[in-house]
C-alpha positions as CSV (number, residue, x, y, z in Angstrom):
1,M,-163.9,23.1,117.9
2,I,-166.6,21.3,116.0
3,S,-164.7,21.6,112.7
4,G,-161.6,20.2,114.3
5,Q,-163.5,17.2,115.7
6,G,-165.0,16.7,112.2
7,T,-161.6,15.7,110.9
8,M,-162.1,12.4,112.7
9,G,-165.3,11.8,110.7
10,L,-163.4,12.5,107.5
11,E,-160.7,10.0,108.5
12,I,-163.4,7.4,109.1
13,I,-164.9,8.1,105.7
14,D,-161.5,7.8,104.1
15,Q,-160.6,4.5,105.7
16,V,-163.9,2.6,105.9
17,K,-165.6,1.4,102.7
18,N,-169.3,0.9,102.5
19,L,-169.9,2.9,105.7
20,D,-173.5,2.5,107.0
21,A,-173.2,3.5,110.7
22,I,-170.9,5.2,113.1
23,V,-171.0,4.8,116.9
24,I,-169.9,8.0,118.6
25,P,-169.2,8.2,122.4
26,V,-170.5,11.4,123.9
27,G,-169.2,13.4,126.8
28,G,-169.5,17.1,126.2
29,G,-170.9,16.7,122.7
30,G,-168.1,18.3,120.7
31,L,-166.9,15.0,119.2
32,L,-170.5,14.0,118.3
33,A,-171.3,17.3,116.7
34,G,-168.1,17.4,114.6
35,V,-168.1,13.8,113.4
36,A,-171.8,13.8,112.7
37,L,-171.6,17.1,110.7
38,A,-168.7,15.9,108.6
39,V,-170.1,12.5,107.9
40,K,-173.7,13.5,107.2
41,T,-172.5,16.3,104.9
42,V,-170.7,13.7,102.7
43,Y,-173.0,10.7,103.3
44,P,-176.4,11.8,104.5
45,N,-177.7,8.2,104.8
46,V,-175.1,7.0,107.3
47,Q,-176.7,6.2,110.7
48,I,-175.2,8.1,113.7
49,I,-175.5,6.1,116.9
50,V,-174.8,7.9,120.1
51,S,-173.3,6.1,123.1
52,F,-173.0,7.3,126.6
53,R,-171.1,4.2,127.8
54,L,-168.6,1.7,126.3
55,I,-171.0,-1.2,126.7
56,D,-173.4,0.7,124.4
57,V,-170.8,1.0,121.7
58,L,-170.1,-2.8,121.9
59,H,-173.8,-3.6,121.9
60,A,-174.5,-1.4,118.9
61,Q,-171.6,-3.0,116.9
62,W,-172.9,-6.4,117.8
63,Q,-176.4,-5.6,116.7
64,L,-175.1,-4.2,113.4
65,N,-173.1,-7.5,112.9
66,K,-170.1,-5.2,112.6
67,F,-168.2,-6.3,115.7
68,Q,-164.6,-6.3,114.8
69,S,-161.4,-6.3,116.8
70,R,-159.4,-4.4,114.2
71,S,-158.7,-0.7,114.5
72,L,-158.4,2.1,112.0
73,K,-155.0,2.7,110.3
74,I,-152.8,5.1,112.1
75,G,-150.9,7.7,110.1
């Protein structure tokens, strides 16, 4: 399961240039584990921010001055 979730991390790496941090929501922990493992393997200096609530995600983006309304490409 973790390796499957890691594909999301690889998609982020592929689509976002100059990646310095990723905010990952957590429920059961599978998504967090997979994305963090994939991203940290390729870019060990990327900061992983864990969020338990949507408001935490928005706050972290705002603090990183990365608040954007665009989404990742689909497809």
